C-alpha positions as CSV (number, residue, x, y, z in Angstrom):
1,X,-22.6,2.0,-0.7
2,X,-23.4,3.1,-4.2
3,X,-25.1,1.0,-6.9
4,X,-23.1,-1.7,-8.6
5,X,-23.4,-1.8,-12.4
6,X,-24.6,-4.7,-14.5
7,X,-22.0,-4.0,-17.1
8,X,-18.8,-2.0,-17.6
9,X,-19.6,1.6,-18.4
10,X,-18.2,3.4,-21.4
11,X,-16.0,6.5,-21.0
12,X,-18.9,8.6,-22.3
13,X,-21.3,7.1,-19.7
14,X,-18.8,7.8,-16.9
15,X,-18.1,11.3,-18.1
16,X,-21.9,12.1,-18.1
17,X,-22.4,10.6,-14.6
18,X,-22.4,13.0,-11.6
19,X,-19.5,12.3,-9.2
20,X,-21.9,11.4,-6.4
21,X,-23.3,8.5,-8.4
22,X,-19.9,6.9,-9.0
23,X,-19.1,3.8,-6.9
24,X,-15.6,4.2,-5.5
25,X,-16.0,1.4,-2.9
26,X,-13.5,-0.9,-4.6
27,X,-10.8,1.7,-4.6
28,X,-8.6,1.8,-1.5
29,X,-8.0,5.1,0.3
30,X,-4.7,6.7,-0.4
31,X,-3.5,7.2,3.2
32,X,-0.3,8.6,4.5
33,X,1.3,5.2,4.4
34,X,0.7,5.0,0.6
35,X,2.3,8.4,0.0
36,X,5.2,7.6,2.3
37,X,6.1,4.7,0.0
38,X,5.1,6.3,-3.3
39,X,7.7,6.7,-6.0
40,X,7.4,9.0,-9.0
41,X,8.3,7.1,-12.2
42,X,8.9,8.9,-15.4
43,X,9.8,7.2,-18.6
44,X,13.3,7.9,-19.9
45,X,13.2,10.5,-22.6
46,X,15.4,11.0,-25.6
47,X,15.7,14.3,-27.5
48,X,15.2,14.0,-31.2
49,X,14.7,16.4,-34.1
50,X,11.3,16.0,-35.8
51,X,9.7,18.0,-38.6
52,X,6.1,18.8,-38.0
53,X,3.6,20.9,-40.0
54,X,3.7,24.6,-39.0
55,X,0.0,24.7,-38.2
56,X,0.3,21.7,-35.9
57,X,3.2,23.3,-34.0
58,X,1.5,26.7,-33.7
59,X,-1.7,25.1,-32.5
60,X,0.1,23.0,-29.9
61,X,2.1,26.1,-28.7
62,X,-1.1,28.1,-28.5
63,X,-2.4,25.6,-25.9
64,X,0.2,26.9,-23.5
65,X,3.3,25.8,-21.8
66,X,4.2,22.1,-22.1
67,X,3.4,21.7,-25.8
68,X,6.1,19.1,-26.3
69,X,4.8,17.1,-23.4
70,X,1.3,17.2,-24.9
71,X,2.7,16.1,-28.3
72,X,4.4,13.2,-26.5
73,X,1.1,12.3,-24.7
74,X,-0.8,12.3,-28.0
75,X,1.8,10.0,-29.5
76,X,1.8,7.8,-26.5
77,X,-2.0,7.5,-26.6
78,X,-1.8,6.5,-30.3
79,X,1.0,4.0,-29.5
80,X,-0.9,2.4,-26.6
81,X,-4.0,2.0,-28.8
82,X,-2.1,0.4,-31.7
83,X,1.0,-1.4,-30.2
84,X,-0.7,-4.8,-30.1
85,X,-2.2,-4.7,-33.6
């Protein structure tokens, strides 16, 4: 078993840690039974028209396919961080 930590680690501390040093012992294995009962849930989407700055749209498109999904993910992250304020 890997080392338990005295305090919660920050995202930066976890990102810097080698995978073999991370304690996964409290996470159950995802066995065939889990996947047999797993359900993919996607939030309901609604198409809207939104005006964005040209440079933002071009930069997002330059990241490759799925730019609208990435824009949604960015907005969701902002929403999650601020929804209870």
